[in-house]
N, C-alpha and C positions, 0 to 999 in steps of 0.2 A: 732763743731764748725766749722760757716757759712762765707760764705767770707760777705765783706760790699759791699750791693747792690743798696745802697737808689741813688735816680737820675740815673739810671747806662740805657744808651741807648741801647734798642736792636738790634741783630746780624740784618746786612740786608741778607743775603746770603737767598737764598728760597731753601723750603725743595725738597728733593727728594724721588724716592722712592728707598728703599731697599741700603742701603750702605751695605760695609763690617760690619759683627756683631764682637763680641770680642769670647771670649773663652766661650766655655760650659762648667757648673761647673764640669763634671766629666773627661775633656780634655783640658786640656790648650795647650797642645801642638798640636792641630787640628786647633788651631786659627792662629797660626803662618804663616806671609804674605809670599805667595809664589812667586817665580820668573815669571815676566810677559813672558819670553820665555826660549824653553830648548833646549839645542843643539842639533843639526842636527846628525847623524852619520857619517856626513864627513866632519865635521866641523872643521878646521885648532885648533890643541892644543895649549894653551894658553902658551904664553912661560915663562922660569923658573923663579921664581922670586929669586930678588938679594940675597946674600950671606946673609948679615949685614939683613934681615929677621929672619934668623934663628939664629942666632949669640947674636940679642936683642942688647940693648946700646943703646946710641942716636941717631943712625942713623935710626936708624928704628922709634925710637918715633918719628923721624923729618919727615917722609915717610910712616907714618903708613897706607895709602891709596895704595900704591902699592906694600905694604906688604898683601892687603888682609883685611885690619882689618878697623873697619869703625873711622872715621876722618871727620876733617869739608869738605876734598874735595868729599864725598860719600855720606855724609848725608844732612840732609836739604831738602830746595823745589829745585824741578826738572823741572826749569825753562822751558824744554820741553816739559812738560804737558799743557803749561801756554798759554793763547792764545798772541799772540807777543813776546811770550818770554817773559814774565814781569810779576810783581808782582803790583795788582792796592792796593795803598794808602789807610788805612783805619787809617787814624790820630786822635790824641786826644792825651790828656793828658798820662802818664802813669800809672797814680794812677785810671784811672774810671775803673769801672768793665762791663764788656759788657755779658749782658745776655742773654744767650741761650737756649729758652724758646719749640720750638716746634722739638717736633718727626721727625728722618730721616734729619737733616739739615744737608746740606753738605757746609765746608765753607772752599775754595779753590782760592789759589794763590792772597793771600792776604797779604800785608806787614801792620800786625796790632799793633797798640801802646796801651797797655789795657791790661787789664787780664779777660780772657774770663771764666764765672761763665757756667757750662754746666747741665743744669738742665733739660733734658728731656733724650727720649734712643733714641740709634744709632744715636748719633751725627759723623760727621768726618770734622775733621780737618789734610789739606793735602796741600804741596807743596804751604808752607805760612813761615811769619816769624813774629814772636809773641816777642815782648819786654814789658818789666810792670815792675814796682815798686809799692810795697804797700806804699811807703811812712813811712813805721816804719822800728825802727831798733831795734835787741835783740829778747827776748822772746814774744813781742810788737805783731812781726811780724809772729808767731807760726801762721801756717794753712795756709798761706796765698800761692800765686802760680801763673805765667804766666795763667797755665790751671787747674781749678780746676773742678774733677768730682761730684757732689753733690750727696747727698744720691738720691737713686731711680735711676740714670742716668747712662747711660753708652755712652763712645766713643772710635773712632778708632783715631791715632793721627800717621800722615804717612809723611814722608819727611818734616819735620817742624824744623823749626830754632828757639829756645830760648832762651833769652837773660833775665835773673832776675833782671841784671842790680845792682846787690847787695842790690837788696831788695825786696828779696820774700822770701819767705822759702825751698818750692821747684819748679823746672819749670812743673812738673804733680803733685798735689794734688787728690790720688784716694779717692775715700770714695763710689762711686758708685758700680752700681753692676757687671760692667766688663769693661777690659782695654783691648786695642789694642795700641802699640807701635812700631812704625817703622822707624828705618832710622830717628832717631833724633837729634839733633844737641843741646846738652844742654850745659848751661854753667850760669854763676853769679848768681846761685841761693846756700842756704845752704846745700841744700840738690839734686841729680838729680829726682828721683822719690819717691813719698811716698805714701805708702797703708795705710790707716788709717782707724781700725775698730772703727766705730761708734756703740757701738753697742747698745745706746739707742734708734736706727734707727730700726737698723735691725739685728741679729745675722750674715751677712754675706758681710755687708759692706767692698771694699775695696778687696775683693777674686777676685779669677777668671781673673787672669792679663797676659800678653805676652809683654815682652820686646825682642827687636829684631832689632839687624843690628845699633844701634844707640852708640853714642858717648857721654861720662860723662867727663865733665873736665872743669878748671877754676872757682872753687868754692869758694863763700865768707864765711869769717865767721862773719860776721854782721850782719846776721839775727838768726834766735830760738838761739839753745843756742850753736853756733858759730861751732859743733863737724860736720863737712861736712859727708856726707855718700853717696853714688851714688845709692843705693836702699835702703831703710829702712820699717820695718814696726813694729809695736807693737803688732800684731796680724792679719795675715791676710793666705787664705790657696789658695791652687790652682792655683799657679804661673809656669809660665815657662818662664827663662830669658837667650837668647841663643845670642851670638856670637855679643857683647858689648863691647867695650873699655871703662876700666872702669881706668882715668888718674887722680888719684891722687896723693894729695903732702902725704912728711912723715909724716907732721902733723892733716892731717887729721883723720878720727874717723875710717874710713872703705870704700870698695867699696861695698860691700853687708851683710846689717846687719839686720840679721832675730830674732827679740826678741819676748817678750809672758807676757808683762806687763797687756795687756788689754782681749785676748782672746789668744786661740792655732796658733800656725801656725803649717802648718803642707802639707804635698803635694807641696812642692816645686822644681824644677828640675832647675839647673844651670848649665848651660852646654857650654863647647867652649868659652870663654871669654878670653881677653886680660887686665891685672889685675896688676898696679903698687901703692904703696905707702900703706897708712892706719898705725894704730896703731896694730893692726891687720887688715890684709886685707878681711878677712872675719867671720862675730859675725854668728854662728848660735847658739844664747844663752839661755838656760833655767834659768830663772833669778827668777820666781815667785814660791813662796813669798817671797822667797829673793837670793842674790848672793853668800851667802855662806862667806861674808867678816867677819872680826873682829865685833862683837854683831850683825851681820845680819843673818837671819835665812837661813839654804841651800834650793835650788829651788826642794823641794819636796811635794809632795802634792797638787799641784795648776793647772795651766794650763803648757801646753806643749809645747816643738817645735819636731815634730817629722816628719819624712820621707821627709827628706830632701836631696836631692843628687847634688852630687858636680861630676861630668865629663868632661874630659879634657879640662878642663881651664888652663890657661896658666900663669904663675906669672913673672913679669920681677922684678929685681931687682934695676932700671933704677932711681925710686924717692930718693931712700936714700943709695944706694949702697949694699941693704939688701931687703931681702924681707919681709916687713911689720916692721915696725919699733918694735914690740913688736915680729913678727911671723905671718904664713898666718892664720892659724884659733883658733881662742880666743878658751884659755885654762885656766885651773886655777888648776894646781896638786895637789891630794888629794884630791879633793872636790867630794867623793861618793854619787850617782853612776856614775852622769853624767863628771867628768874630765872637768866641765867648760860648755859644748858642747851640741847637742842637747840631748833631752831627753830617744830617743832611741838610743844614737851611731851615730858616724860618715858615713856616705855611701857616699866613694870618690872611685874615679876608673880613671886613667888617666891624673892624674892633676900633674902638672913638673911644673920647674925653667926654664924660659926658656934658660938664660944665661948657663947655665951650664947641663940643662937635667935631673937633680935633680928630685928625685921620690917623691910627696910630700902626697901621700897617705895615708903612715903611721905615719904623724904628722906633725911637726915645724921642719922646716933644721936645720943643724949645722954644723959649719964650715965656713971657713973665705968668707966673703963679702956674706957670706946667711943670717943670725942672727945676729941685730945687740945691741940686749940684752942677 
């Protein structure tokens, strides 16, 4: 699935040498961007956070940044890194495709209209705003994105505001060799980040991804199948998803969906995220060759979902008055041997309900205000 690129202008940003690189195959965690400064021993301690940060509810979600979570106020471009503290306009049609074909290109401090099609290695997009619209609706928009990382390409997307204008499938579509996303403000698309397994090109497309410190919210149901997910894959491996805010609605599909219709999904670490909304907030579902539903075979003998770890994630009842419309973790009771989840079972530690403190490592919560279904 390739982006439209006919009559597309070429990105004008000059190539530079040795930008940050994305995750190595064996250790996606090592590529997570690190803070630019380290506290000194005599630095003043941080002031205590307001009590509502611990209690959750509407006040937390109205003040995410002050509670230490990614939000619009602390993601997107850092204008202090831009000349004159402003962005340079890169104006044009929202439906145009801007091809990036030179390795090591850095695009920074731009206000871009149009879809970036990254076709080269080690491309960096930082401290910028991108708004685009494919001009398509429904499944005709499948595979479109504000930023698309093509086969064989790799990219770092750092401090970027991404507006899908209710006209693209994803803020970032990753079918390259590696991807690092940090401090991104993503909205207006059907999905946040989609790792696509283009096995016709390579058995590792869409692998090696790091997603940190980003805010995913206000998705659209007008493109693709209308089922919104903060992160989705049909078969990707070696990923790290840490300290993001997934503000999904009660009618959204999920915050994080890890499936295996195209290839195995394995070795993905999901930790310290704030999540609300979704049917099931989390899908880590082995459903190939079937999902075990009426007339459908069980997920035995096909692709697998394995070594998927969920650690210290916080789930909020804010979106629907409960944790997920159906629950936190996808399940299909009685579906042996997986109970509908990862092929090798759930690996969960330290996951809890924000508003009640209830432990979620043993499965879905039950009780007033916890389970909608």
